[in-house]
BAMAR-840615 format. One record per residue (C-alpha): x, y, z. Coordinates in steps of 0.001 Angstrom, whole numbers, padded with zeros to 6 digits, always signed. Each point is the difference from the previous one (the first is absolute). Layout:
BAMAR-840615
XYZ
...
This chain:
BAMAR-840615
+008848+076819+047829
+001446-001698+003164
+002485-002837-001158
+000017-003317+002020
+003595+001068+001220
-001584+002950+002001
-002553-002206+001856
+000685-000675+003661
+001400-003493+000810
-002566-002444+001344
+000637-001888+002975
-002769-002592-000735
-002109+001111+003118
-003628+000847-000621
+000544+003322+001630
+002893+000654-002412
-001978-001310-003006
-002890+002536+001007
+002441+002704+000154
+001280-000903-003569
-003619-000088-001186
-000524+003312+001398
+003058+001438-001660
-000976-001353-003355
-003400+001713+000455
+001544+003305+001058
+002397-000061-003036
-002330-001358-002720
-000506+003011-002494
-003114-001822-001378
-001629+000403+003564
+001682+003184+001371
+000863+003039-001720
+003643+000249-000455
+002728+000687-002750
-000429+000315-003794
-003117-001430-001813
+000005-000034-003826
-003199-000239-001994
-000012-000410-003930
-003428+000779-001468
-001160-001249-003348
-002923+001533-001763
-001065-002765-002329
-002560+001019-002533
-001293-000522-003578
-003057+001984-001255
-003043-001941-000968
+000684-001133-003639
-003246-002363-000449
-002155+000610-002906
-003141+001280+001764
-002095-002378-002187
+002010-003152+000320
+001329+000482+003602
+003297-001327-001353
+003261+001664-001190
+000543-000329-003724
+003401-000441-001640
+002089+002919+000198
+002759-000097-002789
+002256+002562+001642
+000435-002505+002926
+001367-002725-002421
+001119-002828+000424
-002540+000120+002928
-003703+000001-000647
-000409+003346+001885
+001720+002388+002344
-001340-001672+003110
+001550-003154-001120
+003264+001541-000998
+000584+001943+003234
-001169-003171+002096
+003010-002064-001639
+002312+002929+000452
-001063+001037+003467
-002855-001567+001938
+001104-003484-000315
+003707+000561+000438
-000753+001975+003303
-001910-002976+001196
+002919-002334-000724
+003102+002370+000352
+003042-001750-000432
+003164+000176+002351
+003113-001241-001946
+003507-000823+000884
+003014+001393-001920
-000396-002755-002745
-003526+000991-000612
-001318-002957+001812
-003182+000051+001993
+000450+000377+003689
-003447+000875+000989
-003521+001185-001126
-001439+003019+001649
-003690+001134+000053
+000669+003600-000105
-003549+000807+000952
+000736-001610+003191
+002510+002827+000846
-001294+003039-001739
-002817+002183+000610
-002334+000022-002858
-003461+000699-001616
-001340-001716-003076
-002839+001818-002017
-003179-002117+000260
-000315-000090-003789
+003578-001470-000186
-000666-002526+002723
-003066-001114-001833
+001952-000704-002950
+002804-001780+001993
-002629-002241+001549
-001148-001083-003419
+003344-000131-001709
+002478-001516+002588
-001532-001360+002839
+003347-001218+001462
+001332+003653+000029
-003345+001215+001382
+000277-002525+002914
+003563+001057+000691
-001092+003589+000429
-002746-001073+002483
+002485-002380+001866
+002592+002916+000217
-002443+002136+001756
-000980-002771+002302
+003686-000746+000980
+000889+003663+000389
-002848+000430+002158
+001225-002825+002157
+003501+001319+000113
-001137+003699+000720
-002692-000801+002785
-003072+000088-002003
+000927+002848-002438
+000224-001424-003667
+002021+001553-002748
-003125+000668-002177
-001950+003157-000108
-003116+000821-001918
-000309+002336-003027
-002829+002223-001172
-001908-002368-002465
+000937+001033-003594
+002512+002872+000570
-002085+002969-000229
+001369+003328+001214
-001821+000405+003265
+000013+003824+000156
-001683+000292-003374
-002784-002450+000888
-003253+000840+001429
-000758-001200+003667
-001841-002962-001113
+002578-001149-002175
+002647+000450+002700
-001999-002173+002355
-000679-002613-002530
+003642-000294-001127
+001099-000540+003792
-002792-002339+000741
+000697-002240-003132
+003771+000271+000737
-000498-001246+003514
-002571-002690-000834
+002215-001453-002902
+002958+000060+002425
-001918-001725+002748
-001408-002689-002210
+003606-000865-001092
+002271+000455+002960
-002519-000997+002614
+000259+003126+002199
-000788+003654-000099
+002663+002421-001378
+001771+002290+002270
+001326+002147-002656
-001127+000967-003487
+002058+001343-003044
-001646+003006-001714
+000481+000042-003890
+002998+002252-000748
-000091+000737+003793
-002521+002694-000985
-001559+001524+003077
-001934+002823+001441
-001879+000417+003375
-003414-001307-001182
+001865-003261-001148
+001494-000248+003671
-003457+000405+001409
-001431-002944-002092
+003036-002218+000798
-000432+000692+003831
-003809-000652-000189
+000906-003217-001592
+002318-001143+002813
+003316+000392-002084
+003083+000366+002509
+002642+001415-001997
+000992+001048-003717
+003387+000587-001724
+000784+003355-001653
+002890+001583-001796
+002007+002621+002175
-000865+002727-002348
-003651-000227+001116
+000462+001167+003706
-000415+003752+000872
+001203+000250+003554
+000410-002189+002957
+000662+000234+003823
+000543-002237+002965
-003031-000698+002272
-000413+002316+002809
+001370-000862+003378
-000130+001303+003277
+003377+001610-000481
-000991+001300-003225
-003806+000435-000527
+000247+002091-003073
+002796-001496-002352
+000947+002026-002935
-000955-001094-003334
+002946-000869-002627
-000780+000985-003446
+001169-003141-002259
-001850+000881-003293
+003103-000520-002056
+000256-003678+000972
+002006+000724+003025
-002245-002314+002273
+002053-002688+002083
-001186-003312-001683
+001355-002149+002705
-002977+000322+002371
-003845-000344-000310
-002335+003173+000214
-003481+000347+001009
-002330+002205-001987
-002980+001424+001914
-003157+000976-002031
-000379+003423+001467
-003427+001892-000718
+002049+002612-001553
+001421-002323-002672
-003031-001890-000831
-001803+000993-003106
-002899-002368-000234
-003220-000713+001765
+001449-003329+001063
-001446-001390+003353
+003564+000544+001440
-000471+003612-000469
-002498-000035+002740
+002649-000559+002634
-000251+002222+003116
+001694+003368-000558
+003520+000401+001184
+002514+002721+000490
+002705+000140-002815
+002535-001422+002183
-002209-002821+001518
-000050-003458-001755
-002143-001702+002947
-002737-002110-001489
+001067+000656-003530
-000137-002675-002533
+003352-000936-001531
+002071-002134-002357
+003613-000847+000346
+002399+000729-003046
+003339-001416-001113
+002146+002258-002372
+002295-002268-002026
+003663+001116-000530
-000273+001857-003181
+003881+000160-001213
+000307-003832+000636
-003310-000677-001654
+000912+002085-003030
+003523-001761-000087
-001946-003301-000022
-001951+001082-003073
+002571+001988-001947
+003547-001154+000905
+001935-003178+000329
-000220-000425+003631
-002345-003024-000110
+002308-002155-002144
+002165-000824+002764
-001134-000938+003604
+003167+001265+001565
-000399+003412-001654
-003672+000046+000847
+000788-000586+003604
+002513+002566-000055
-002514+002405-001420
-002442-000852+002724
+002686+000449+002638
+000886+003439-001094
-003566+000820+001151
+000318-001055+003504
+000023+002792+002648
+002838-000094+002392
-001762+002022+002644
-000278-002971+002593
-003770-000223-000416
-001344-003183+001292
-001526-001259-003095
-000345+001366-003620
-001628-001227-003220
+001670+000379-003537
-002835-000658-002420
+000155+000145-003664
-002951-000354-002533
-000073-000496-003926
-001779-001825-002490
+000103-003549+000741
+000586-000562-003715
+003463+001489+000333
+001253-003314+001418
+000331-002203-003141
-001939+001951-002818
+001464+003324+000142
+003144-001268+001337
+000697-003471-000967
+001305-002349+002605
-000373+002441+002867
-002401-002370+001924
+003249-001846+000890
+001375+003235+001370
-003055+000276+002380
+000163-003521+000849
+003604+000101+001163
-000408+003224+001777
-002872-001209+002051
+001685-003328+001197
+003659+001066-000260
+001028+003615-000123
-002691+001661+002232
+000484-002592+002939
+003749+000163-000364
-000337+003890+000897
-002242-000869+002978
-003033+001565-001586
-003495-001451+000534
-002015-000699-003189
-003569+000948+000801
-003206+001677-001418
-001753+003271+000616
-002802-001626+002376
+002454-001958+002055
+002368+003108+000456
-003246+002024+000943
-000817-002519+002772
+003446+000388+001429
+000357+003828-000456
-003232+001922-000109
+000552+003632-001228
+001156+002675+002135
-000211+002679-002553
-002826+001646-001547
-000091+000974-003853
-002177+001997-002218
-000085-000578-003695
-000162+002169-003106
-003477+000473-001254
-000045-002152-003112
+003133-001980-000812
+001284-003205-001980
+003519-001801-000338
+000204+000448-003578
-001078+003411-000697
+001532+003270+001248
-003126+001773-000729
-002273-001551+002644
-002223-002544-002095
+000018+002178-003292
+001514-002925-001961
-003396-001595+000152
-001878+003058-001098
+002082+002617-001611
+002804+000845-002499
+002596+000277+002953
+002882-001431-001955
+000417-003256+002157
-000195-003008-002279
+000981+001950-003036
+003347-001575+000110
+001757+003452-001096
-001544-000527-003645
-001921+002355-002127
-003437-001594+000695
-002412+001804+002208
-002499-001344+002530
-002717+002461-000483
-002201-002914-000714
-000084-000903+003946
-002386+002628+001230
-002767-000769-002704
+000502-003573+000491
-000582+000290+003772
-002900+002447-000428
-001655-002407-002354
+000329-002946+002270
-001217+001989+002976
-003101+000981-002065
-000446-003497-000944
+000345-001251+003660
-002626+002542+001012
-002521-001069-002567
+000563-003727+000978
-000634+000870+003593
-003417+001212-000964
-000785-003193-001914
+001342-002049+002836
-002041+001731+002846
-003293+000137-002176
+000145-003535-001177
+002097-001537+002695
-002551+001312+002653
-002722-002096-001527
+002035-003131+000445
+002388+000372+002877
-000832+001001+003671
+003020+002172+000045
+001703+000406-003339
+003243+001308+001172
+000359-002653+002554
-000635-002525-002786
+002846+001579-001965
+002395+000052+003074
-000721-003625+000365
+000163-001018-003428
+003621-000884+000406
-001369-003325+001356
-001245-000790-003500
+003214+001166-001599
+001935-002534+002172
-002582-002874-000640
-002330+000138-003134
-001595-003364+000891
-003668-000098-000694
-000743-000981+003509
+002195+002942+001398
-001729+002453-002341
-003345-001296+000887
+000743+000394+003906
+001285+003661-000762
-003255+000955-001912
-002180-001629+002726
+001906+001912+002688
-000269+003391-001790
-003438-000135-001920
-002931+002049+001284
-002364-002413-001446
+000231-003582-001549
+001616+000794-003329
-001218-001394-003425
+002550-001369-002276
-000153+003115-002068
+000694+002068+003119
+002718-002207+001177
+001874+000817-003458
-000634+003613+000545
+001461-000149+003452
+003077-001437-001397
+000134+002297-002867
-000194+003063+002534
+002735-001348+002200
+002214-000656-003029
-000744+003453-001194
+001247+001291+003258
+003247-002200-000122
+000789+001472-003413
-000763+003350+001219
+002842-000482+002588
+002350-001841-002283
-000204+003081-002547
+001834+001955+002601
+003107-002407+000220
+002974+002356+000265
+002033-001409-002880
-002444+001859-002509
+001608+003283+000765
+003499-001193+001088
+001896+000075-003284
+000267+002712-003009
-002928-000988-002270
-003715-000829+000200
+000000-002621-002852
+002481-002186+001886
-001253-003483+001225
-000516+001456+003456
-002288+002914-001280
-001744-002374-002308
-000618-002434+002778
-001717+002400+002370
-002213+001288-002884
-001021-003732-000654
-001121-000079+003536
-002023+003134-000557
-001631-001338-003165
-000939-003290+001885
-001526+002161+002842
-001903+002129-002617
-001434-003235-001723
-001112-001490+003281
-001738+003299+001168
-001894-000144-003516
-000851-003651+000446
-001781+000681+003516
-001265+003601-000493
-000180+000384-003704
+001993+003344+000418
+002368+001201-002906
+003017+001456+001648
+002478-000712-002704
-000527+003183-001979
+000612+002431+003011
+003098-002033+000955
+001460+000162-003572
-000777+003787+000022
+002271+000427+002931
+002583-002462-001146
+000372+002179-003103
+001601+002731+002094
+002975-002544+001005
+002452+000836-002708
+002360-002971-001068
+003558+000518-000845
-000547-002543-002886
-001395+001647-003150
-001733-003240-000962
-002290+000245+002942
-000413+003716+000551
-001874-000242+003240
-001456-002385+002521
-003220-000521-001829
+002113-001309-002860
+001969-002202+002342
-003490-001361+001261
-001429-000726-003517
+003121-001608-001395
+001342-001907+002791
-002986-000533+002396
-003178-000437-002027
+001837-002433-002309
+000983-002147+003081
-003586-000297+001312
-001466-003445+000182
-003690-001330-000044
-001508-003454+000117
+000160-000243-003843
+003812+000257+000218
+000114-002493+002446
-002239-002372-001830
+001923+000476-003225
+003234-000826+001939
-001646-003283+001296
-001251-000834-003400
+003116+000329-001942
+002241-001675+002722
-002397-002950-000111
+001482-000891-003300
+003433-000552+001414
-001151-001867+003308
-000477-003689+000292
-003453+000976+000735
-001956-002433+001802
+002994-002084+001207
+001787+003058+001371
-002863+000555+002427
+000334-001582+003514
-002594-002095+001522
-001077+002675+002417
-000605+002535-002767
-002728-002101-001204
-003479+000583+001527
-002096-003126-000288
-003206+001909+000600
+000355+002770-002819
+002314-002148-002214
+002280+003121-000228
+003698+000423-000069
+001624+002577+002186
+003235+001942-000693
+001581+003007+001313
+000885+002991-002260
+001864+002423+002256
-002691+001301+002328
-002954-001430-002008
-001613-003468+000423
-000794-001451-003319
-002929-002500+000211
+000022-001855-003431
-003691-001242-000614
+000635-001367-003564
+002809-000226-002358
+000454-001652-003451
+002949-000016-002049
+000221-000980-003761
+002742-000107-002480
-000205+000305-003885
+003218-000250-001836
+002158+003071+001250
-002918+001640+001791
-000839-000572+003607
-003387+001199+001562
-001040-000068+003722
-003486+001049+001227
-000755+000315+003790
-002484+001320+002496
+001808+001677+002890
-000925+001608+003267
+002690+002297+001503
-000038+001149+003489
+002526+002631+001374
+001423-001225+003427
+000348+003561+001075
-003346+001479-000664
-002217-002972-000486
-001171+001438-003177
-000908-002609-002728
-000730-000340-003790
-001529-002838-001858
+001647+000006-003435
+000176-001944-003216
+003298-000142-001927
+001288-001071-003321
+003721-000236-001136
+001397-000758-003314
+003752-000824-000394
+000902+000450-003564
+003393-001597+000532
+003309+001761+001021
-000503+003351+001896
-003710+000694-001377
-002994-000163+002229
-003399+001173-000192
-002107-000079+003304
-003399+001336+000548
-001969+000510+003492
-003760+000849+000675
-002220-000439+003010
-001673-003398+000485
-003653+000501-000778
-001340-003535+000704
+000829-003622-000715
-002316-000058-003051
+001856+002951-001704
+003252-001362+001080
-000666-003458-001368
-001050+001571-003404
+003118+002368-000062
+002266-003016+000745
-001536-002177-002843
+000227+002872-002562
+003718+000835+000893
+001252-003534-000151
-001839-000646-003305
+001839+002961-001393
+003266-001638+000463
-001114-002889-002265
+000732+002061-002976
+003622+000216+001118
-000016+003744-000948
+001525+002448+002497
-001937+002840-001654
-003348-001866+000203
+000547-000857+003526
+000902+003581+001061
-002987+001318-001939
-002369-002188+001856
+001675+001064+003326
-000497+003654-000917
-003771-000502-000743
-000525-001684+003249
+002269+002140+002319
+000531+003302-001890
+003206+001747-000901
+001793+000068+003249
+002757-002849+000013
+003221-000847+002077
+003144-001462-001044
+003332-001119+001652
+001010+003633+000479
-003219+000300+002463
+001517-002974+002352
+001447+001067+003238
+003674+000179-000389
+000961-003167+001824
-001996-002221-002080
+000478+001787-003160
+003891-000552+000410
-000718-003831+000876
-002006-000316-003092
+002477+001747-002081
+002814-002351+001275
-002276-002882-000679
-000780+001139-003681
+003674+000612-000539
+001193-003402+001353
-000430-001975-003167
+001901+002507-002036
+002838+000298+002639
+000278-003790+000092
+000453-000154-003723
+002456+002788+000236
+002059-001802+002675
+000053-003056-002193
+001115+001971-002901
+002681+001714+001928
+001128-003293+001517
+000363-001590-003608
+001958+003019-001075
+002311-000134+003032
+000672-003634-000589
+000773+000356-003742
+002466+002931+000785
+001552-001177+003139
+003306-000675-001528
-000075+003430-001644
-000913+001766+003428
+002891-001852+001539
+002506+000952-002847
-000837+003630+000741
+000783-000425+003750
+003144-002003-000801
+001429+002857-001806
-001261+002611+002176
-002339+001567-002400
-003446+001430+000776
-002646-002434-000693
-002688+001438-002504
-002918+001126+001967
-002415-002214-001608
+001958-003107+000721
+000626+001084+003632
-003562+000879+000579
-001010-003585-001468
+002474-001688+002544
-001350+001945+002971
-003617-000676-000988
+000711-003589-000712
+001881-000671+003484
-002644+001925+001672
-002835-002186-001435
+002004-003160+000678
+000386+001209+003625
-003505+000672+000435
-001100-003462-001291
+002448-001711+002333
-001207+002171+003049
-003581-000962-000758
+001176-003758-000010
+001493+000603+003320
-003243+001397+001294
-001827-003047-001131
+002579-002069+001684
-000273+001627+003571
-003821-000494-000212
+000627-003780-000343
+002370+000391+003136
+003296-000959-002176
+002379+002242-001491
+001877-001255-003295
+003802+000274+000011
-000382+000187-003859
-001878+003276+000079
+002355+001456+002468
+002926-000980-002163
-001779+001447-003053
-000269+003180+001790
+003771-000079+000710
+000771-000621-003710
-002123+002840-000960
+001885+002290+002428
+003272-000932-001226
-001206+000404-003661
-001290+003384+000938
+003376+001112+001511
+002071-001211-003002
-002261+001914-002406
-000394+002929+002525
-003648-000234-000122
-002306+001767+002445
-003148-001866+000705
-002892+002156+000331
-002725-002083+001743
-001547+001558+003224
-002473-002939+000025
+002916-002382+000165
+001495+001954+002883
-003254-000342+002015
-000279-003695-000724
+003516-000629+001162
-000412+001834+003176
-003171-001833+000771
+001623-003327-000824
+002858+000528+002388
-002333+001350+002734
-002427-003083-000331
+003026-002458-000155
+001476+001625+003216
-003327-000284+001679
-000302-003561-000749
+003519-000841+001081
-000497+001839+003416
-003653-001424+000627
-000395-003135-001805
+002033-002957+001441
-001202-002504-002749
+002433+001092-002760
+003676-001186-000760
+001700+002581+002034
+003566-000107-001668
-001407-000150-003531
-002583+002842+000766
+002558+002317+001508
+002451-000546-002921
-002617+000763-002520
-000962+003059+001991
+003504+001390+000163
+000431-000707-003822
-003118+001846-000696
+001146+003055+001946
+003308-000196-001743
-001670-000161-003422
-002220+003001+000915
+002979+002178+000458
+001706-001550-003239
-002962+000872-002088
+000376+003587+001065
-003783+000757+000451
+000364+002211+002982
-001644-002486+002450
-000643+001093+003524
+000177-002832+002649
-001154+002371+002826
-003139-001993+000818
+001936-003281-000091
+002564+001737+002037
-002633+001114+002532
-001601-003689+000286
+003486-001632+000581
+000869+002641+002709
-003318-000311+001814
+000804-003875+000033
+003577+000394+001026
-000219+000658+003759
-003409-001795+000449
+000789-003221-001936
+003379-000302-001360
+002286+001019+002781
-001840-002075+002766
+000180-003078-002162
+003661+000547-000931
+001158+000575+003530
-002004-003007+001404
+001374-002533-002539
+003661+000698+000037
+001039-003611+000417
-002347-001455-002670
+002017+000047-003117
-002985-000086-002410
-001886+002817+001746
+003276+001954+000236
+000577-000428-003641
-003589+001526-000672
+000615+002745+002143
+003261+000907-001807
-001906-000174-003180
-002736+002405+001286
+002494+002433+001353
+001778-000150-003390
-003383+000948-001588
-000173+002910+002324
+003286+001399-001303
-001309-000481-003559
-003112+002055+001152
+002476+002680+001324
-000887-000650+003692
+002795+000084+002661
+000147-003411+001618
+003784+000363+000995
-000452-000407+003617
-002141-003050-000246
+002264-001456-002594
+002940+000346+002534
-001907-001758+002754
-000567-002898-002459
+003599-000145-001239
């Protein structure tokens, strides 16, 4: 980059100013191609993990202490990259960088949908980053699209290829407000039919691995009308320039409309459709994933600099690409490396940070490339990793992947059967069934009843009845799951029964079920026969059909399971009071509640207790928000105390039958006999019953905690009594440097943890009443001191969260609410932060740090610098800056100005 010292001196005249402006324009690498450009591309992606029946991710124990892997990786990677920290030598915060504003990236639509629901702040930071990069790079944003749910495009049929691209484009446009210029192919898997589909859909460029190129050559010129081809099949292609790939008739293998392009001679490219391709730098990209180069921004810049060509070309691009999760998840803290590289190291070397679209606008290709026939970035055997026992993904172990081909064959067979169902029954509903599928993404982005109704009205070939509307949505969902069952992760690893393989089989099962609901076809037997050929490495499963029976069928959910979930959980909700005013319909006198992707309309509910027994009887109408299916059900649930529940469900057969049923059930409870009540329930409902284990995991765990609370409270009190009675004994052991008996040490840790939680909950109550008691803070300080003396480790994750939220709320009030007592409030906040560290709970003050930093330059500094002569204001400013130091924010420059 040109430094200010290199600019010509200005005389102040208009003519000279004009000259300076022209000089700046001529030497601006963002406008005119010159020098070294750097692009770091992150492929951010998580497979769809939602339960196909609930449209929600259930708890994944392997991701503990987080709820699931999306949440875990979010806190390790996606959020840290949105708020990447630049630190000084003391570890204090100098700046916060939104890495998405500087890196090229794609984020899978299924992941973006989750981010939008889970952390809207980070989601908005990503959208803002693309907008800001677009402003900086003259209309070319950092984000590119992705094929929708990460299927291997060369293995997809032609319709699925187009739907994946169209869904990916539409999802991108609905979020970023613009059409994508480029798209990321799952595993960069590509063949020429895929290129044809991309060109047909208006995609300008893609990014591939250098190993995917076969040969390249410069464009013909007058001096060299027939330039020689350079064979580069061994990853020898020069990745510092873009290439143009023409779709020549000799390379096209499908009956795509693009194949009808006029015949040309082998050397002629005039009039041929094409797509531009960037090949990332393979060695640097591998080093990013498999070496320590990204742990230090100086080393990272040095590694990038080693790839710069010294052949005096006007411009060149050093581009690297890797999984975005590398930065923070696979390699902890490396989002900081990226941040400092973007704003420090790269500019220091005079390199321009850009993205592929911007570089392409400055440097259109001058070379042509031809690709190998079928390739991907993570398989040395084309795309066999997703269809054959090629060894890739085996991790060098003894397990085979012979299951891959039968799994692929089974799913291809099922897909083709579902096509027949869709065309036959969809043809009776939609004007163009395949156009309806391509535009179904509009419903996936917005499932509101009004939007769904507009969609159906637009695509129906006649006015649909309520039953036909349900069938229409079932058919579209059947096709969605038919696409999801090809998500690449199902084949990526060494074993079919892993969660990834099980997940794609669950999508297949849901598609089978929906096909049966609409057309009455029974495809499961044929599917299982083919799955039986997919041999598992795990003796317990034997083959894919057993994986399906044990891990897929057992996870299927119907209306009865949803109703039983509602019935059992109703016993633990403050039933009527918990429902908001808008939930109550004055016309139907019903209560409405959401159970995952179902709307539960409670038409009647009665609860009765008799001794230790509790019974609830109700009438419930459930409606699926996805397919609009509905069921009218009656439930009865008996809580026998503790962990024992007996719940029964049946169809609603009329108000008279329901009234009689309810009367008989509630009368059975009057005998205060659990056996008699269950006998009557069995007579009315039959033998099928549900219990606590049938609840969906989230609510089951909540109820388990509630049921355990009374016991745990008694134990806490018992341990507290034991601790108090033996405090002197424990101290004696410590005084003589002897190991404290385990029973007494555990009693001390539990007692102090219980006391800490009680105090923190009292503090929570304080803050809701806009006050914060010094006594409670001092009590926490005493607990911390006691725990330190006794070498107790307080294991209270909930306490950690409460403390972090308290500090965040107090800081917000301090910065935005002028009604409090400033000096007292800031002293209490500082004390609470100190106590948080003394308690050794592992608290994180990152969000509080971000809040303070966001206000530092917009509020704190202007106020401080404008009130230097006001002693009271100066004192407040000094206190605020001291608080910044407490939060590990570098305020040294401002403090010096005020000194």
